[in-house]
Structures are given as structure tokens and as C-alpha cells.
N, C-alpha and C positions, 0 to 999 in steps of 0.2 A: 609277920604279924597277921593273925587271923581274927576275924570278928564273928561273934555268935549272933545269929538272927533266928528268931522264932518264925517258922514257916509252916502254916497249917498246924499239924499236931506234932511236928518234929523241929529239931534245932539244926540249922545249917551252919557250917563253918565256912566262912568266906574270907579270901584275902582282898587286899585293897584293889588289885587289878580286876578281880571278878566283880566287885561292887561297881567299879568304874565302867566296865563293859555292860553291865546290867543297866546302869543309869543312861548310857549312851543309846540304848535301844528303846527307852520309854517314849520318845517322841514319835517313832514309827508305830509303836503299839497304840499310842493315843490317836493317831490318824485313823487306824482301823476301828478303834473304839467309837470315834466320831462318825465314821461311815456307817457303822451298824446301828447307831442311835438315830433312828428314822425321824423322830420328832425333835432331834437335836439333843445333845447331852443335857441332863443325865440319861442313862440307859434304863429301859424297862426289863423285867424278868424274861419275857419272850425274846427280846433282842439279845440279851446275854446268852440264853440257851442257843439261839440261832448262830451266834458267833462261834461257839464251841462245836455245834453240829457241823458247820461248814469247815472248821479247822480239822474235822475228823477225829476229835478227841473222845467222842462218846462211843465209838464203835468197838473198841478193844476190851470193853468190860471193866476197865479200871475206874471209870467215872460214869455214872448213870445219869439220866435226865433228872431224876429225883435228887441226886446229890448236887447237881448243878443248881437246882432250885434252892436247896438248903444253903449252899455257899452264897448264892445271891442274897438270900434273906439275912445272912450274917452281916453283910456289909451295906445293905440298902439304907437309904435315909428315911425320914419320917413320911415322905411322899411315896414310898415304895419304889424308889428309883436308885440307881447306882451312879455316883459321880466318879470321876477318874481316879481320885485318891482311893475310894472304896474298890474300884476295879483293880487297881494295882495289888491291893491286899488279896482280892479274890484270885488273881492270877497266881500269886505266891501259894495260896491254898491249893489251887488246882494242880500246880506243879508238884507240890508235896504229895497229893493223892495219886498223881500219875507216876510218882517216883522218877521225876525228871528234873533237870536244872531249870531254874526260872529263866535263864538266858535262852535255853532251847525253846521253851514255851513262848517266850517273847518273839523269837525269830519266826516261829510258826504262825503266830497271830499276825505279825507284821506282813508276812507273805500273803495272807488271806486278803488284805487290803480293803475289800468291800463286799457286801452281800451279793450273792448270785441273784440274777433277775427272777 
């Protein structure tokens, strides 16, 4: 049994095991999200961009800083900040643009843990 999920501009086909593995990684991703949210969650645009800068996702040309800003603006709230639910959607969009699995992107974010001094 596979489930269809819209991810960014494409549709992913996932089985139950893949969904379960993704769900298991979100708490680690949330810890990184919180660490990068200097003023406490929700996250600002510069904090969002810094997280992806430090995860080295902007260097390969598949996602530019301007694209990061656009993705942030798609999911930000009325205060121009991103809560964790919006961040999860943004991660799925970034994964789609990077042509990588959400699980791999989650792992890379979780390994980043906190901003560099």
C-alpha cells in the first residue's frame, strides 16, 4: 500500500514504513528548529536561511537563498514567522526542490543540531 503526498511541486509515493520513519525523525528535526530559533519558536526568515546555510544545502546550486526566502514566505504566519508545522511543510518543499527524500533532509537537519557560534 502506497500513499500519495504532494511535496512541493511534485507528488511522492510513500509506503507505510517510509511514513513511519519520517514521523520518527521529526522530534530530532524539531530540536534543531528550536536551536536555530534564537528568540524562541517561531522562526524568522534569517534563522530559516541560516539553518539551511549551515546544513550546506545552498552551495550546490539546487536551491538559492532567494528560493529559501520564497519557501519561507509560503509557510510563514501573519507575524512573518514560521512555526514548526509550517517548517515541516517547508522541509518537504526543500526536499522536493533538492530532488532528495524528506527522510534524508530530516537526517541532515537533525545532524546540524545548533547554529555555529
